[in-house]
C-alpha positions as CSV (number, residue, x, y, z in Angstrom):
1,M,-177.5,-71.1,42.6
2,L,-174.9,-73.9,42.5
3,L,-177.3,-76.3,40.9
4,A,-178.5,-73.7,38.4
5,G,-174.9,-72.8,37.4
6,G,-174.0,-76.4,37.0
7,S,-177.1,-77.1,35.0
8,A,-176.4,-74.1,32.8
9,T,-172.9,-75.4,32.1
10,V,-174.2,-78.9,31.3
11,A,-176.9,-77.4,29.1
12,D,-174.4,-75.2,27.2
13,L,-171.9,-78.0,26.7
14,T,-174.4,-80.7,25.6
15,G,-177.4,-78.8,24.3
16,M,-179.6,-80.4,26.9
17,H,-182.6,-78.4,28.2
18,P,-181.6,-76.6,31.5
19,V,-184.6,-78.0,33.4
20,A,-183.6,-81.5,32.5
21,A,-180.0,-80.8,33.6
22,I,-181.3,-79.4,36.9
23,L,-183.2,-82.7,37.5
24,L,-180.4,-85.0,36.3
25,L,-177.5,-83.5,38.3
26,P,-178.9,-84.5,41.8
27,L,-179.9,-87.9,40.4
28,G,-176.2,-88.8,40.0
29,V,-175.6,-87.9,43.6
30,V,-178.5,-89.9,44.8
31,V,-177.3,-93.0,42.8
32,Y,-173.8,-93.0,44.2
33,T,-175.1,-92.3,47.7
34,L,-177.6,-95.2,47.5
35,F,-174.9,-97.6,46.3
36,G,-172.0,-96.4,48.4
37,G,-173.8,-94.7,51.3
38,I,-172.3,-91.9,53.3
39,K,-168.8,-93.3,52.7
40,A,-169.2,-92.7,49.0
41,T,-170.3,-89.1,49.7
42,F,-167.2,-88.5,51.9
43,L,-164.9,-90.1,49.4
44,T,-166.3,-88.0,46.6
45,D,-166.0,-84.8,48.6
46,Y,-162.4,-85.6,49.5
47,A,-161.5,-86.4,45.9
48,H,-163.1,-83.1,44.7
49,T,-161.2,-81.2,47.4
50,V,-157.9,-82.7,46.5
51,V,-158.4,-82.0,42.8
52,L,-159.3,-78.3,43.6
53,I,-156.3,-77.8,45.8
54,I,-154.0,-79.3,43.1
55,I,-155.6,-76.9,40.5
56,I,-155.2,-73.9,42.8
57,I,-151.5,-74.8,43.5
58,I,-150.8,-75.3,39.8
59,F,-152.5,-72.0,38.8
60,G,-150.8,-70.1,41.6
61,F,-147.4,-71.4,40.8
62,S,-147.7,-70.9,37.1
63,T,-148.9,-67.3,37.6
64,W,-146.0,-66.6,40.0
65,A,-143.4,-68.3,37.8
66,T,-144.5,-66.9,34.4
67,S,-145.7,-63.4,35.4
68,H,-143.4,-60.6,34.4
69,K,-144.7,-58.6,37.4
70,L,-144.1,-61.5,40.0
71,G,-140.9,-63.0,38.8
72,S,-139.4,-64.1,42.1
73,P,-140.2,-64.3,45.8
74,G,-138.1,-61.2,46.4
75,V,-140.3,-59.2,44.0
76,V,-143.4,-60.5,45.7
77,W,-142.0,-59.4,49.1
78,D,-141.2,-56.0,47.8
79,I,-144.7,-55.5,46.4
80,I,-146.3,-56.7,49.7
81,T,-144.2,-54.4,51.9
82,K,-144.9,-51.5,49.5
83,V,-148.6,-52.1,49.8
84,A,-148.3,-52.5,53.6
85,E,-146.6,-49.2,53.9
86,E,-149.1,-47.4,51.7
87,S,-152.2,-48.7,53.6
88,P,-151.3,-50.1,57.0
89,V,-153.7,-52.3,58.8
90,E,-154.5,-51.1,62.3
């Protein structure tokens, strides 16, 4: 599914045939693994993880800071305690 989703995205953005995108996406991974070995794979996974964590932190902070429902840590605490009282976890 991940490969099909990635190929659908590439196909929509570039107009490439989806089957060609499915075949070309793993080719890039094979190329950098052949040239860099397992070290290249680990470095690439690390870089992607760091980028995703940064994006999640930015989106989370911007939602918290700009939302009219979640304006401050105190409001978040009030909402959490209200939900905990309404449906306690046993």
